[in-house]
SEROKE-123147 format. One record per atom (N, C-alpha, C): atom name; x, y, z; residue in three letters. Coordinates in Angstrom, 1 decimal, decimal comma. Example, Ala and Ser with C-alpha at 12.3 -4.5 7.8 and 13.67 -1.06 7.14 Angstrom:
REM residues 2
+------+--------+--------+--------+-------+
: baza :      x :      y :      z : pakol :
+------+--------+--------+--------+-------+
:    N :   13,2 :   -5,7 :    7,8 :   ALA :
:   CA :   12,3 :   -4,5 :    7,8 :   ALA :
:    C :   13,2 :   -3,3 :    7,8 :   ALA :
:    N :   12,8 :   -2,2 :    7,1 :   SER :
:   CA :   13,7 :   -1,1 :    7,1 :   SER :
:    C :   12,9 :    0,0 :    7,9 :   SER :
+------+--------+--------+--------+-------+
//
This chain:
REM residues 119
+------+--------+--------+--------+-------+
: baza :      x :      y :      z : pakol :
+------+--------+--------+--------+-------+
:    N :   45,2 :   -1,5 :  -15,9 :   UNK :
:   CA :   44,5 :   -2,3 :  -16,8 :   UNK :
:    C :   43,0 :   -1,9 :  -16,9 :   UNK :
:    N :   42,4 :   -1,8 :  -18,0 :   UNK :
:   CA :   41,1 :   -1,3 :  -18,2 :   UNK :
:    C :   40,2 :   -2,5 :  -18,4 :   UNK :
:    N :   38,9 :   -2,3 :  -18,1 :   UNK :
:   CA :   37,9 :   -3,4 :  -18,4 :   UNK :
:    C :   37,6 :   -3,4 :  -19,9 :   UNK :
:    N :   37,3 :   -4,6 :  -20,4 :   UNK :
:   CA :   36,9 :   -4,6 :  -21,8 :   UNK :
:    C :   35,6 :   -3,9 :  -22,0 :   UNK :
:    N :   35,2 :   -3,4 :  -23,2 :   UNK :
:   CA :   34,0 :   -2,7 :  -23,4 :   UNK :
:    C :   32,7 :   -3,4 :  -23,0 :   UNK :
:    N :   32,6 :   -4,7 :  -23,2 :   UNK :
:   CA :   31,4 :   -5,4 :  -22,8 :   UNK :
:    C :   31,2 :   -5,3 :  -21,3 :   UNK :
:    N :   32,3 :   -5,3 :  -20,5 :   UNK :
:   CA :   32,1 :   -5,3 :  -19,0 :   UNK :
:    C :   31,7 :   -3,9 :  -18,6 :   UNK :
:    N :   32,2 :   -2,8 :  -19,2 :   UNK :
:   CA :   31,8 :   -1,5 :  -18,8 :   UNK :
:    C :   30,3 :   -1,3 :  -19,1 :   UNK :
:    N :   29,9 :   -1,8 :  -20,2 :   UNK :
:   CA :   28,5 :   -1,7 :  -20,6 :   UNK :
:    C :   27,6 :   -2,4 :  -19,6 :   UNK :
:    N :   28,0 :   -3,6 :  -19,2 :   UNK :
:   CA :   27,2 :   -4,3 :  -18,2 :   UNK :
:    C :   27,1 :   -3,6 :  -16,9 :   UNK :
:    N :   28,2 :   -3,0 :  -16,5 :   UNK :
:   CA :   28,3 :   -2,2 :  -15,2 :   UNK :
:    C :   27,4 :   -1,0 :  -15,3 :   UNK :
:    N :   27,5 :   -0,3 :  -16,4 :   UNK :
:   CA :   26,6 :    0,9 :  -16,6 :   UNK :
:    C :   25,2 :    0,5 :  -16,6 :   UNK :
:    N :   24,8 :   -0,6 :  -17,2 :   UNK :
:   CA :   23,4 :   -1,0 :  -17,3 :   UNK :
:    C :   22,9 :   -1,4 :  -15,9 :   UNK :
:    N :   23,7 :   -2,1 :  -15,1 :   UNK :
:   CA :   23,3 :   -2,5 :  -13,7 :   UNK :
:    C :   23,2 :   -1,2 :  -12,9 :   UNK :
:    N :   24,1 :   -0,3 :  -13,0 :   UNK :
:   CA :   24,0 :    0,9 :  -12,2 :   UNK :
:    C :   22,7 :    1,7 :  -12,6 :   UNK :
:    N :   22,5 :    1,8 :  -13,9 :   UNK :
:   CA :   21,3 :    2,5 :  -14,3 :   UNK :
:    C :   20,0 :    1,9 :  -13,8 :   UNK :
:    N :   20,0 :    0,5 :  -13,9 :   UNK :
:   CA :   18,8 :   -0,2 :  -13,4 :   UNK :
:    C :   18,6 :    0,0 :  -11,9 :   UNK :
:    N :   19,7 :    0,0 :  -11,1 :   UNK :
:   CA :   19,6 :    0,2 :   -9,7 :   UNK :
:    C :   19,0 :    1,6 :   -9,4 :   UNK :
:    N :   19,6 :    2,6 :  -10,1 :   UNK :
:   CA :   19,1 :    4,0 :   -9,9 :   UNK :
:    C :   17,6 :    4,2 :  -10,3 :   UNK :
:    N :   17,2 :    3,5 :  -11,3 :   UNK :
:   CA :   15,8 :    3,6 :  -11,8 :   UNK :
:    C :   14,9 :    2,9 :  -10,7 :   UNK :
:    N :   15,3 :    1,8 :  -10,2 :   UNK :
:   CA :   14,5 :    1,1 :   -9,1 :   UNK :
:    C :   14,4 :    2,0 :   -7,9 :   UNK :
:    N :   15,5 :    2,6 :   -7,5 :   UNK :
:   CA :   15,5 :    3,4 :   -6,3 :   UNK :
:    C :   14,6 :    4,7 :   -6,5 :   UNK :
:    N :   14,7 :    5,2 :   -7,7 :   UNK :
:   CA :   13,9 :    6,4 :   -8,0 :   UNK :
:    C :   12,4 :    6,1 :   -8,0 :   UNK :
:    N :   12,0 :    4,9 :   -8,6 :   UNK :
:   CA :   10,7 :    4,5 :   -8,6 :   UNK :
:    C :   10,2 :    4,2 :   -7,2 :   UNK :
:    N :   10,9 :    3,5 :   -6,4 :   UNK :
:   CA :   10,6 :    3,2 :   -5,0 :   UNK :
:    C :   10,4 :    4,5 :   -4,2 :   UNK :
:    N :   11,2 :    5,4 :   -4,4 :   UNK :
:   CA :   11,1 :    6,7 :   -3,7 :   UNK :
:    C :    9,9 :    7,4 :   -4,1 :   UNK :
:    N :    9,6 :    7,4 :   -5,4 :   UNK :
:   CA :    8,3 :    8,1 :   -5,9 :   UNK :
:    C :    7,1 :    7,4 :   -5,4 :   UNK :
:    N :    7,1 :    6,1 :   -5,3 :   UNK :
:   CA :    5,9 :    5,4 :   -4,7 :   UNK :
:    C :    5,7 :    5,8 :   -3,3 :   UNK :
:    N :    6,8 :    5,7 :   -2,5 :   UNK :
:   CA :    6,7 :    6,0 :   -1,1 :   UNK :
:    C :    6,4 :    7,4 :   -0,8 :   UNK :
:    N :    6,9 :    8,3 :   -1,6 :   UNK :
:   CA :    6,6 :    9,7 :   -1,5 :   UNK :
:    C :    5,2 :   10,0 :   -1,8 :   UNK :
:    N :    4,5 :    9,2 :   -2,5 :   UNK :
:   CA :    3,1 :    9,4 :   -2,9 :   UNK :
:    C :    2,1 :    9,0 :   -1,8 :   UNK :
:    N :    2,6 :    8,5 :   -0,7 :   UNK :
:   CA :    1,8 :    8,0 :    0,4 :   UNK :
:    C :    1,7 :    9,1 :    1,5 :   UNK :
:    N :    0,4 :    9,4 :    1,9 :   UNK :
:   CA :    0,2 :   10,3 :    3,0 :   UNK :
:    C :   -0,9 :    9,8 :    3,8 :   UNK :
:    N :   -1,0 :   10,2 :    5,1 :   UNK :
:   CA :   -2,1 :    9,7 :    5,9 :   UNK :
:    C :   -2,4 :   10,7 :    7,0 :   UNK :
:    N :   -3,6 :   10,5 :    7,6 :   UNK :
:   CA :   -4,1 :   11,3 :    8,7 :   UNK :
:    C :   -4,9 :   10,3 :    9,6 :   UNK :
:    N :   -4,4 :   10,1 :   10,8 :   UNK :
:   CA :   -5,0 :    9,2 :   11,7 :   UNK :
:    C :   -4,7 :    7,7 :   11,3 :   UNK :
:    N :   -3,6 :    7,6 :   10,5 :   UNK :
:   CA :   -3,2 :    6,2 :   10,1 :   UNK :
:    C :   -1,7 :    6,3 :    9,8 :   UNK :
:    N :   -1,1 :    5,1 :    9,7 :   UNK :
:   CA :    0,2 :    5,0 :    9,3 :   UNK :
:    C :    0,3 :    4,0 :    8,1 :   UNK :
:    N :    1,3 :    4,2 :    7,2 :   UNK :
:   CA :    1,3 :    3,3 :    6,0 :   UNK :
:    C :    2,7 :    2,7 :    5,9 :   UNK :
:    N :    2,8 :    1,5 :    5,4 :   UNK :
:   CA :    4,0 :    0,8 :    5,0 :   UNK :
:    C :    3,8 :    0,3 :    3,6 :   UNK :
:    N :    4,4 :    1,0 :    2,7 :   UNK :
:   CA :    4,2 :    0,7 :    1,3 :   UNK :
:    C :    5,4 :    0,1 :    0,6 :   UNK :
:    N :    5,1 :   -0,8 :   -0,4 :   UNK :
:   CA :    6,1 :   -1,4 :   -1,3 :   UNK :
:    C :    5,7 :   -0,9 :   -2,7 :   UNK :
:    N :    6,2 :   -1,5 :   -3,7 :   UNK :
:   CA :    5,9 :   -1,1 :   -5,1 :   UNK :
:    C :    4,5 :   -1,4 :   -5,5 :   UNK :
:    N :    3,8 :   -2,4 :   -5,0 :   UNK :
:   CA :    2,5 :   -2,7 :   -5,5 :   UNK :
:    C :    1,5 :   -3,0 :   -4,4 :   UNK :
:    N :    1,8 :   -2,7 :   -3,1 :   UNK :
:   CA :    0,9 :   -2,9 :   -2,0 :   UNK :
:    C :    1,3 :   -2,1 :   -0,8 :   UNK :
:    N :    0,3 :   -1,7 :    0,0 :   UNK :
:   CA :    0,5 :   -1,0 :    1,2 :   UNK :
:    C :   -0,2 :   -1,7 :    2,4 :   UNK :
:    N :    0,4 :   -1,6 :    3,5 :   UNK :
:   CA :   -0,3 :   -2,0 :    4,7 :   UNK :
:    C :   -0,7 :   -0,7 :    5,4 :   UNK :
:    N :   -2,0 :   -0,5 :    5,7 :   UNK :
:   CA :   -2,4 :    0,7 :    6,3 :   UNK :
:    C :   -2,9 :    0,4 :    7,7 :   UNK :
:    N :   -2,4 :    1,1 :    8,7 :   UNK :
:   CA :   -2,9 :    0,9 :   10,1 :   UNK :
:    C :   -3,7 :    2,1 :   10,5 :   UNK :
:    N :   -5,0 :    1,9 :   10,5 :   UNK :
:   CA :   -5,9 :    3,0 :   10,8 :   UNK :
:    C :   -6,1 :    3,1 :   12,3 :   UNK :
:    N :   -6,1 :    4,3 :   12,9 :   UNK :
:   CA :   -6,4 :    4,5 :   14,3 :   UNK :
:    C :   -7,9 :    4,6 :   14,4 :   UNK :
:    N :   -8,5 :    3,9 :   15,4 :   UNK :
:   CA :   -9,9 :    4,0 :   15,6 :   UNK :
:    C :  -10,3 :    5,2 :   16,5 :   UNK :
:    N :  -11,5 :    5,7 :   16,3 :   UNK :
:   CA :  -11,9 :    6,8 :   17,1 :   UNK :
:    C :  -11,5 :    8,2 :   16,5 :   UNK :
:    N :  -10,9 :    8,2 :   15,3 :   UNK :
:   CA :  -10,6 :    9,4 :   14,7 :   UNK :
:    C :  -11,0 :    9,3 :   13,2 :   UNK :
:    N :  -10,9 :   10,5 :   12,5 :   UNK :
:   CA :  -11,2 :   10,5 :   11,1 :   UNK :
:    C :   -9,9 :    9,9 :   10,4 :   UNK :
:    N :   -9,8 :    8,6 :   10,2 :   UNK :
:   CA :   -8,6 :    8,0 :    9,7 :   UNK :
:    C :   -8,7 :    7,8 :    8,2 :   UNK :
:    N :   -7,6 :    8,3 :    7,5 :   UNK :
:   CA :   -7,6 :    8,2 :    6,0 :   UNK :
:    C :   -6,1 :    8,1 :    5,6 :   UNK :
:    N :   -5,9 :    7,6 :    4,4 :   UNK :
:   CA :   -4,6 :    7,5 :    3,9 :   UNK :
:    C :   -4,7 :    7,6 :    2,3 :   UNK :
:    N :   -3,7 :    8,2 :    1,8 :   UNK :
:   CA :   -3,6 :    8,3 :    0,3 :   UNK :
:    C :   -2,5 :    7,4 :   -0,1 :   UNK :
:    N :   -2,8 :    6,3 :   -0,8 :   UNK :
:   CA :   -1,9 :    5,3 :   -1,2 :   UNK :
:    C :   -2,1 :    4,8 :   -2,6 :   UNK :
:    N :   -1,0 :    4,4 :   -3,3 :   UNK :
:   CA :   -1,1 :    3,8 :   -4,6 :   UNK :
:    C :   -2,0 :    4,6 :   -5,5 :   UNK :
:    N :   -2,0 :    6,0 :   -5,3 :   UNK :
:   CA :   -2,8 :    6,8 :   -6,2 :   UNK :
:    C :   -4,3 :    7,0 :   -5,9 :   UNK :
:    N :   -4,7 :    6,4 :   -4,7 :   UNK :
:   CA :   -6,1 :    6,5 :   -4,3 :   UNK :
:    C :   -6,2 :    6,8 :   -2,9 :   UNK :
:    N :   -7,4 :    7,3 :   -2,5 :   UNK :
:   CA :   -7,7 :    7,6 :   -1,0 :   UNK :
:    C :   -8,3 :    6,4 :   -0,4 :   UNK :
:    N :   -7,9 :    6,0 :    0,8 :   UNK :
:   CA :   -8,6 :    5,0 :    1,6 :   UNK :
:    C :   -9,0 :    5,5 :    2,9 :   UNK :
:    N :  -10,2 :    5,2 :    3,3 :   UNK :
:   CA :  -10,8 :    5,7 :    4,6 :   UNK :
:    C :  -11,4 :    4,6 :    5,4 :   UNK :
:    N :  -11,2 :    4,7 :    6,7 :   UNK :
:   CA :  -11,8 :    3,7 :    7,6 :   UNK :
:    C :  -13,2 :    4,4 :    7,9 :   UNK :
:    N :  -14,3 :    3,6 :    7,5 :   UNK :
:   CA :  -15,6 :    4,1 :    7,7 :   UNK :
:    C :  -16,2 :    3,7 :    9,0 :   UNK :
:    N :  -16,0 :    2,4 :    9,4 :   UNK :
:   CA :  -16,5 :    1,9 :   10,6 :   UNK :
:    C :  -16,1 :    0,5 :   10,9 :   UNK :
:    N :  -16,4 :    0,1 :   12,2 :   UNK :
:   CA :  -16,0 :   -1,3 :   12,6 :   UNK :
:    C :  -17,2 :   -1,8 :   13,4 :   UNK :
:    N :  -17,7 :   -3,0 :   13,1 :   UNK :
:   CA :  -18,7 :   -3,6 :   13,9 :   UNK :
:    C :  -18,3 :   -5,1 :   14,2 :   UNK :
:    N :  -17,7 :   -5,3 :   15,3 :   UNK :
:   CA :  -17,2 :   -6,6 :   15,7 :   UNK :
:    C :  -16,0 :   -6,9 :   14,8 :   UNK :
:    N :  -16,0 :   -7,9 :   14,0 :   UNK :
:   CA :  -14,9 :   -8,3 :   13,1 :   UNK :
:    C :  -15,2 :   -7,9 :   11,7 :   UNK :
:    N :  -16,2 :   -7,0 :   11,5 :   UNK :
:   CA :  -16,6 :   -6,5 :   10,1 :   UNK :
:    C :  -16,1 :   -5,1 :   10,0 :   UNK :
:    N :  -15,3 :   -4,8 :    9,1 :   UNK :
:   CA :  -14,7 :   -3,5 :    8,9 :   UNK :
:    C :  -15,2 :   -2,9 :    7,6 :   UNK :
:    N :  -15,6 :   -1,7 :    7,6 :   UNK :
:   CA :  -16,1 :   -1,0 :    6,4 :   UNK :
:    C :  -15,1 :    0,1 :    6,1 :   UNK :
:    N :  -14,6 :    0,0 :    4,8 :   UNK :
:   CA :  -13,6 :    0,9 :    4,3 :   UNK :
:    C :  -14,1 :    1,5 :    3,0 :   UNK :
:    N :  -13,5 :    2,6 :    2,7 :   UNK :
:   CA :  -13,8 :    3,2 :    1,4 :   UNK :
:    C :  -12,5 :    3,4 :    0,6 :   UNK :
:    N :  -12,4 :    2,9 :   -0,6 :   UNK :
:   CA :  -11,2 :    2,9 :   -1,4 :   UNK :
:    C :  -11,5 :    3,5 :   -2,7 :   UNK :
:    N :  -10,9 :    4,5 :   -3,1 :   UNK :
:   CA :  -11,2 :    5,2 :   -4,4 :   UNK :
:    C :  -12,6 :    5,4 :   -4,7 :   UNK :
:    N :  -13,3 :    5,9 :   -3,6 :   UNK :
:   CA :  -14,7 :    6,2 :   -3,7 :   UNK :
:    C :  -15,7 :    5,1 :   -3,6 :   UNK :
:    N :  -15,2 :    3,9 :   -3,5 :   UNK :
:   CA :  -16,1 :    2,7 :   -3,4 :   UNK :
:    C :  -16,0 :    2,2 :   -1,9 :   UNK :
:    N :  -17,2 :    1,9 :   -1,4 :   UNK :
:   CA :  -17,3 :    1,4 :    0,0 :   UNK :
:    C :  -17,5 :   -0,1 :    0,0 :   UNK :
:    N :  -16,8 :   -0,7 :    1,0 :   UNK :
:   CA :  -16,8 :   -2,2 :    1,1 :   UNK :
:    C :  -16,7 :   -2,6 :    2,5 :   UNK :
:    N :  -17,5 :   -3,6 :    2,9 :   UNK :
:   CA :  -17,4 :   -4,2 :    4,2 :   UNK :
:    C :  -16,7 :   -5,6 :    4,1 :   UNK :
:    N :  -15,7 :   -5,7 :    5,0 :   UNK :
:   CA :  -14,8 :   -6,9 :    4,9 :   UNK :
:    C :  -14,8 :   -7,5 :    6,3 :   UNK :
:    N :  -14,7 :   -8,8 :    6,4 :   UNK :
:   CA :  -14,5 :   -9,5 :    7,6 :   UNK :
:    C :  -13,0 :   -9,8 :    7,9 :   UNK :
:    N :  -12,5 :   -9,6 :    9,1 :   UNK :
:   CA :  -11,1 :   -9,8 :    9,4 :   UNK :
:    C :  -10,7 :  -11,2 :    8,9 :   UNK :
:    N :   -9,6 :  -11,3 :    8,2 :   UNK :
:   CA :   -9,1 :  -12,6 :    7,7 :   UNK :
:    C :   -9,7 :  -13,1 :    6,4 :   UNK :
:    N :  -10,7 :  -12,4 :    5,9 :   UNK :
:   CA :  -11,3 :  -12,8 :    4,7 :   UNK :
:    C :  -10,4 :  -12,7 :    3,5 :   UNK :
:    N :  -10,6 :  -13,5 :    2,5 :   UNK :
:   CA :   -9,7 :  -13,3 :    1,3 :   UNK :
:    C :   -9,8 :  -11,9 :    0,7 :   UNK :
:    N :   -8,8 :  -11,5 :    0,0 :   UNK :
:   CA :   -8,8 :  -10,1 :   -0,6 :   UNK :
:    C :  -10,0 :  -10,0 :   -1,6 :   UNK :
:    N :  -10,5 :   -8,8 :   -1,5 :   UNK :
:   CA :  -11,7 :   -8,4 :   -2,3 :   UNK :
:    C :  -11,4 :   -7,2 :   -3,2 :   UNK :
:    N :  -11,8 :   -7,2 :   -4,4 :   UNK :
:   CA :  -11,5 :   -6,1 :   -5,3 :   UNK :
:    C :  -12,4 :   -4,9 :   -4,9 :   UNK :
:    N :  -11,7 :   -3,7 :   -4,8 :   UNK :
:   CA :  -12,4 :   -2,5 :   -4,5 :   UNK :
:    C :  -11,6 :   -1,3 :   -5,1 :   UNK :
:    N :  -12,3 :   -0,5 :   -5,9 :   UNK :
:   CA :  -11,6 :    0,7 :   -6,5 :   UNK :
:    C :  -10,5 :    0,3 :   -7,4 :   UNK :
:    N :  -10,5 :   -0,8 :   -8,0 :   UNK :
:   CA :   -9,4 :   -1,2 :   -8,9 :   UNK :
:    C :   -8,2 :   -1,8 :   -8,2 :   UNK :
:    N :   -8,3 :   -2,0 :   -6,9 :   UNK :
:   CA :   -7,3 :   -2,6 :   -6,1 :   UNK :
:    C :   -7,9 :   -3,8 :   -5,3 :   UNK :
:    N :   -7,1 :   -4,5 :   -4,5 :   UNK :
:   CA :   -7,6 :   -5,6 :   -3,7 :   UNK :
:    C :   -7,3 :   -5,2 :   -2,2 :   UNK :
:    N :   -8,3 :   -5,5 :   -1,4 :   UNK :
:   CA :   -8,2 :   -5,1 :    0,1 :   UNK :
:    C :   -8,5 :   -6,4 :    0,9 :   UNK :
:    N :   -7,8 :   -6,5 :    2,0 :   UNK :
:   CA :   -8,1 :   -7,5 :    3,0 :   UNK :
:    C :   -7,8 :   -6,9 :    4,4 :   UNK :
:    N :   -8,6 :   -7,2 :    5,4 :   UNK :
:   CA :   -8,4 :   -6,8 :    6,7 :   UNK :
:    C :   -7,6 :   -7,8 :    7,5 :   UNK :
:    N :   -6,4 :   -7,4 :    7,9 :   UNK :
:   CA :   -5,5 :   -8,3 :    8,6 :   UNK :
:    C :   -5,9 :   -8,4 :   10,1 :   UNK :
:    N :   -6,3 :   -7,3 :   10,7 :   UNK :
:   CA :   -6,7 :   -7,4 :   12,1 :   UNK :
:    C :   -7,5 :   -6,1 :   12,5 :   UNK :
:    N :   -8,3 :   -6,2 :   13,6 :   UNK :
:   CA :   -9,0 :   -5,1 :   14,1 :   UNK :
:    C :   -9,2 :   -5,3 :   15,6 :   UNK :
:    N :   -8,8 :   -4,3 :   16,3 :   UNK :
:   CA :   -9,0 :   -4,3 :   17,8 :   UNK :
:    C :   -9,5 :   -3,0 :   18,2 :   UNK :
:    N :   -9,6 :   -2,7 :   19,5 :   UNK :
:   CA :  -10,2 :   -1,5 :   20,1 :   UNK :
:    C :   -9,4 :   -0,3 :   19,7 :   UNK :
:    N :   -8,1 :   -0,4 :   19,3 :   UNK :
:   CA :   -7,3 :    0,8 :   19,0 :   UNK :
:    C :   -7,1 :    1,0 :   17,6 :   UNK :
:    N :   -7,0 :    0,0 :   16,8 :   UNK :
:   CA :   -6,6 :    0,1 :   15,4 :   UNK :
:    C :   -7,1 :   -1,0 :   14,5 :   UNK :
:    N :   -7,1 :   -0,7 :   13,2 :   UNK :
:   CA :   -7,5 :   -1,6 :   12,1 :   UNK :
:    C :   -6,3 :   -1,7 :   11,1 :   UNK :
:    N :   -5,9 :   -2,9 :   10,8 :   UNK :
:   CA :   -4,8 :   -3,1 :    9,8 :   UNK :
:    C :   -5,4 :   -3,7 :    8,6 :   UNK :
:    N :   -5,2 :   -2,9 :    7,4 :   UNK :
:   CA :   -5,7 :   -3,3 :    6,1 :   UNK :
:    C :   -4,6 :   -3,4 :    5,1 :   UNK :
:    N :   -4,6 :   -4,4 :    4,3 :   UNK :
:   CA :   -3,6 :   -4,5 :    3,2 :   UNK :
:    C :   -4,3 :   -4,1 :    1,9 :   UNK :
:    N :   -3,8 :   -3,2 :    1,2 :   UNK :
:   CA :   -4,4 :   -2,8 :   -0,1 :   UNK :
:    C :   -3,3 :   -2,9 :   -1,1 :   UNK :
:    N :   -3,6 :   -3,6 :   -2,2 :   UNK :
:   CA :   -2,6 :   -3,8 :   -3,2 :   UNK :
:    C :   -3,2 :   -4,0 :   -4,6 :   UNK :
:    N :   -2,3 :   -4,0 :   -5,6 :   UNK :
:   CA :   -2,7 :   -4,2 :   -7,0 :   UNK :
:    C :   -3,0 :   -5,6 :   -7,3 :   UNK :
:    N :   -2,7 :   -6,5 :   -6,5 :   UNK :
:   CA :   -3,0 :   -7,9 :   -6,7 :   UNK :
:    C :   -3,6 :   -8,6 :   -5,4 :   UNK :
:    N :   -4,3 :   -9,7 :   -5,5 :   UNK :
:   CA :   -4,9 :  -10,2 :   -4,3 :   UNK :
:    C :   -3,9 :  -10,9 :   -3,3 :   UNK :
:    N :   -2,7 :  -11,1 :   -3,7 :   UNK :
:   CA :   -1,7 :  -11,7 :   -2,8 :   UNK :
:    C :   -1,3 :  -10,9 :   -1,7 :   UNK :
+------+--------+--------+--------+-------+
//
């Protein structure tokens, strides 16, 4: 027994949608690179863990992000050529066309969320 034409068409569209989503996700993740940092990226945001004491940088969401310095709970980063100082836990702030927030900073690493929206 064969499926009616409308069921085949729905199945094909779902499969095509899934493949497109996987390809897009792979392309976004493949676009991330780092040195002295690790990245965990989704479709519209990345969490970057910068190592302290090294020249830490990451290429994410089509821009470069660099850890410039840390003074207590104030972290200075550069995103897409724009420098910004943020306090740990502060609301997301626009920088380089993206939004950044510092989630944590300790003696070994700094964790920053950079995304296309403030959430």
